[in-house]
C-alpha positions as CSV (number, residue, x, y, z in Angstrom):
1,M,-2.2,-6.1,-6.1
2,R,-1.7,-8.5,-3.1
3,R,1.4,-11.1,-1.9
4,I,1.3,-12.8,1.5
5,V,4.7,-14.6,2.2
6,F,4.4,-16.8,5.1
7,L,7.6,-17.5,7.1
8,A,8.6,-20.5,8.4
9,F,6.9,-21.2,12.3
10,A,9.0,-21.4,14.8
11,L,8.9,-23.6,17.7
12,L,10.6,-22.7,20.8
13,G,10.6,-25.9,22.5
14,G,8.0,-28.2,24.0
15,C,6.8,-28.4,27.3
16,D,7.0,-30.3,30.4
17,M,4.2,-32.2,30.9
18,F,4.1,-31.1,34.5
19,G,4.2,-27.6,33.7
20,R,1.2,-25.3,32.7
21,F,1.2,-25.0,29.2
22,E,-0.4,-21.3,29.4
23,S,2.0,-20.0,31.9
24,I,5.2,-21.3,29.8
25,C,3.2,-19.5,26.9
26,E,3.3,-16.2,28.7
27,Q,6.9,-16.6,29.6
28,R,8.7,-17.7,26.5
29,L,6.6,-16.1,23.8
30,A,8.0,-12.5,22.3
31,P,5.3,-9.9,21.7
32,T,3.0,-9.9,18.9
33,T,4.9,-7.2,16.5
34,V,3.1,-5.5,13.6
35,E,5.6,-3.0,11.1
36,V,4.4,-1.2,8.0
37,I,6.8,-0.3,6.1
38,T,6.6,2.3,2.6
39,K,8.3,2.5,-0.8
40,P,9.4,5.4,-1.4
41,V,7.3,6.8,-4.4
42,S,9.2,6.4,-8.1
43,Y,8.2,6.4,-11.4
44,A,8.8,5.8,-14.9
45,F,8.3,9.0,-18.0
46,D,6.7,8.2,-21.0
47,F,6.6,10.6,-23.8
48,T,5.3,8.8,-26.3
49,Q,1.3,9.0,-26.2
50,S,-0.6,11.4,-28.3
51,T,-2.8,14.2,-26.1
52,R,-6.1,12.1,-27.4
53,D,-4.4,9.2,-26.0
54,L,-3.8,10.3,-22.6
55,T,-7.6,12.4,-22.9
56,S,-8.8,8.6,-23.6
57,R,-7.7,7.1,-20.1
58,G,-7.6,10.3,-17.7
59,A,-10.7,12.6,-18.9
60,H,-13.1,12.4,-16.5
61,R,-15.1,15.2,-16.9
62,A,-16.3,15.8,-20.6
63,G,-14.7,18.3,-22.4
64,T,-11.4,17.7,-20.5
65,V,-8.0,17.5,-22.8
66,V,-5.3,15.3,-20.5
67,L,-2.0,16.4,-21.3
68,G,-0.4,14.9,-18.6
69,L,-1.8,12.0,-17.0
70,V,-0.2,10.1,-13.7
71,E,-1.1,5.8,-13.4
72,A,0.2,3.8,-10.7
73,E,-1.7,0.6,-9.0
74,I,-1.5,-0.6,-5.3
75,H,0.9,-3.3,-4.3
76,S,1.0,-5.1,-0.8
77,E,3.7,-7.7,0.3
78,V,2.7,-9.1,3.8
79,S,6.1,-11.5,5.3
80,L,4.7,-13.1,8.8
81,G,6.4,-15.2,11.2
82,L,4.7,-17.0,14.0
83,N,6.5,-17.5,17.1
84,G,4.8,-20.8,19.1
85,I,5.2,-23.9,21.7
86,K,3.2,-26.9,21.0
87,Q,2.4,-29.2,23.9
88,T,4.7,-31.6,24.7
89,F,2.1,-34.0,25.7
90,G,-1.3,-32.9,24.4
91,S,-3.0,-31.5,21.3
92,R,-2.9,-27.3,22.1
93,Y,-0.5,-25.3,20.4
94,C,0.0,-21.4,21.4
95,M,1.9,-18.7,19.3
96,R,1.9,-14.9,18.9
97,P,2.7,-13.3,15.2
98,N,5.4,-11.2,13.6
99,L,4.1,-9.2,11.1
100,T,5.4,-7.0,8.4
101,V,3.8,-5.4,5.8
102,K,5.4,-3.5,2.6
103,L,3.1,-1.0,0.4
104,A,4.0,0.9,-2.2
105,F,2.9,2.7,-5.1
106,E,4.0,0.6,-8.1
107,P,4.0,0.4,-11.2
108,M,3.5,4.5,-11.3
109,T,4.0,6.3,-14.8
110,L,3.9,9.7,-15.7
111,F,2.9,10.8,-18.9
112,I,3.0,13.8,-21.4
113,A,1.3,14.0,-24.7
114,N,3.8,13.8,-26.9
115,E,2.9,16.8,-28.6
116,Q,4.5,19.2,-26.1
117,P,8.2,18.0,-26.8
118,E,10.5,17.4,-24.2
119,G,12.2,20.7,-23.2
120,S,9.7,22.7,-24.4
121,C,8.1,25.9,-22.3
122,A,4.7,23.7,-22.6
123,F,6.4,20.7,-21.6
124,R,7.8,22.4,-18.3
125,I,4.7,23.3,-17.6
126,T,3.0,19.9,-17.5
127,M,5.9,18.6,-16.3
128,E,5.7,20.8,-12.7
129,H,1.0,19.9,-12.6
130,E,1.7,16.6,-13.2
131,L,4.6,16.4,-9.9
132,K,2.3,17.3,-8.2
133,H,0.1,14.4,-8.8
134,I,3.1,12.4,-7.5
135,S,4.0,14.4,-4.8
136,V,-0.2,13.3,-3.5
137,Y,1.0,9.9,-3.9
138,Q,3.3,10.0,-1.9
139,Q,1.8,11.6,1.1
140,Y,-1.4,9.5,0.6
141,L,0.8,6.2,1.4
142,D,2.4,7.9,4.3
143,E,-0.9,8.3,5.7
144,F,-2.1,4.8,4.4
145,A,0.4,2.7,5.6
146,A,0.5,4.6,9.5
147,R,-4.1,3.9,9.4
148,V,-3.3,0.1,8.8
149,Q,-0.4,-0.1,11.3
150,G,-2.9,0.8,13.3
151,D,-5.6,-1.5,12.4
152,L,-3.6,-4.2,12.1
153,G,-1.7,-3.7,15.6
154,R,-5.4,-3.4,17.0
155,A,-7.2,-6.6,14.9
156,L,-4.0,-8.7,16.4
157,G,-3.2,-7.9,19.8
158,D,-0.6,-8.6,21.7
159,Q,-2.6,-11.8,23.7
160,I,-1.6,-15.3,23.2
161,V,-4.1,-17.5,20.4
162,Y,-4.3,-21.2,21.6
163,V,-5.5,-23.4,19.0
164,D,-4.5,-26.7,18.5
165,S,-2.5,-27.1,15.6
166,Q,0.2,-24.8,13.4
167,A,-2.4,-25.4,10.5
168,Q,-5.0,-23.6,12.7
169,A,-2.5,-20.8,13.2
170,D,-1.6,-20.0,10.4
171,A,-5.8,-19.9,9.1
172,H,-6.2,-17.3,12.3
173,V,-3.8,-15.8,11.1
174,R,-5.2,-15.4,7.8
175,S,-8.7,-14.5,8.9
176,V,-7.8,-11.3,10.4
177,L,-5.2,-10.6,7.4
178,E,-7.8,-10.6,5.0
179,K,-10.3,-9.1,7.4
180,T,-8.2,-6.4,7.8
181,L,-6.4,-5.7,4.8
182,A,-9.2,-6.2,2.2
183,P,-11.0,-3.1,3.0
184,Y,-8.3,-0.9,3.2
185,M,-6.7,-2.0,-0.8
186,Q,-10.4,-2.1,-2.2
187,A,-11.2,1.7,-1.2
188,V,-7.1,3.1,-2.0
189,Q,-8.1,3.7,-6.0
190,D,-12.0,5.7,-4.6
191,E,-9.6,7.7,-2.2
192,V,-6.6,8.8,-4.0
193,R,-8.9,9.7,-6.6
194,A,-10.7,12.5,-4.4
195,R,-7.2,13.3,-4.0
196,Q,-5.7,14.4,-6.9
197,A,-9.0,15.9,-7.9
198,R,-8.9,18.3,-5.8
199,I,-5.0,18.8,-7.4
200,D,-7.8,19.5,-10.6
201,S,-8.8,22.3,-9.8
202,P,-11.0,24.7,-11.4
203,A,-8.1,27.0,-10.8
204,E,-5.2,24.8,-11.4
205,Y,-6.7,24.2,-15.0
206,G,-7.5,27.8,-15.4
207,R,-3.7,29.0,-15.0
208,L,-2.6,25.5,-16.9
209,E,-4.7,27.1,-19.9
210,R,-2.7,30.7,-19.3
211,H,0.5,29.1,-19.1
212,H,0.3,27.6,-22.1
213,R,-1.5,30.2,-24.1
214,W,1.4,31.9,-22.7
215,C,4.2,29.1,-24.6
216,V,3.1,29.2,-27.8
217,G,5.9,30.3,-30.6
218,R,8.3,29.8,-27.1
């Protein structure tokens, strides 16, 4: 899910008809800024679904029984401010952007099958395992944010953009954002799924099976 919020264009003033437009832009425009912020992972609980329900939603291999599951969506919000100067006697426009990107996995829900009553031995074993998946989401989000910030910084650069209007400045930055962010947002689910698969290793499933057998009757 993506949302882009464009803030008001900040006019820094006109230019003397006898001054060099480029020199004034270089002197007065603040540097481009790119900040990527992550929201700490938080999640809701759902203990109402059956093992059958969770297996139909989350089993990626035939014969797998799902006792717990974490579902999440990646969410991004972009706030953009444009520092710009319009040529007083002419049609030229110069600008540098100020960009803030907020990334979060939300909504996120941790499911545990209702055959495992809250507080039971089986419930605790499953919860411990699902919290490992939650940790993967947080670690991935931090790494993802660093990659996005680096790529956006390189894509936007610090060069001054010269266009003919505010609309063109807006369109330029939108284009850079779309080209840079779109591939990332499309790849997130596959990348996260691959990392989560490493948690659900045969060794981990074997450990869970042994612990759940131990829990029977306790």
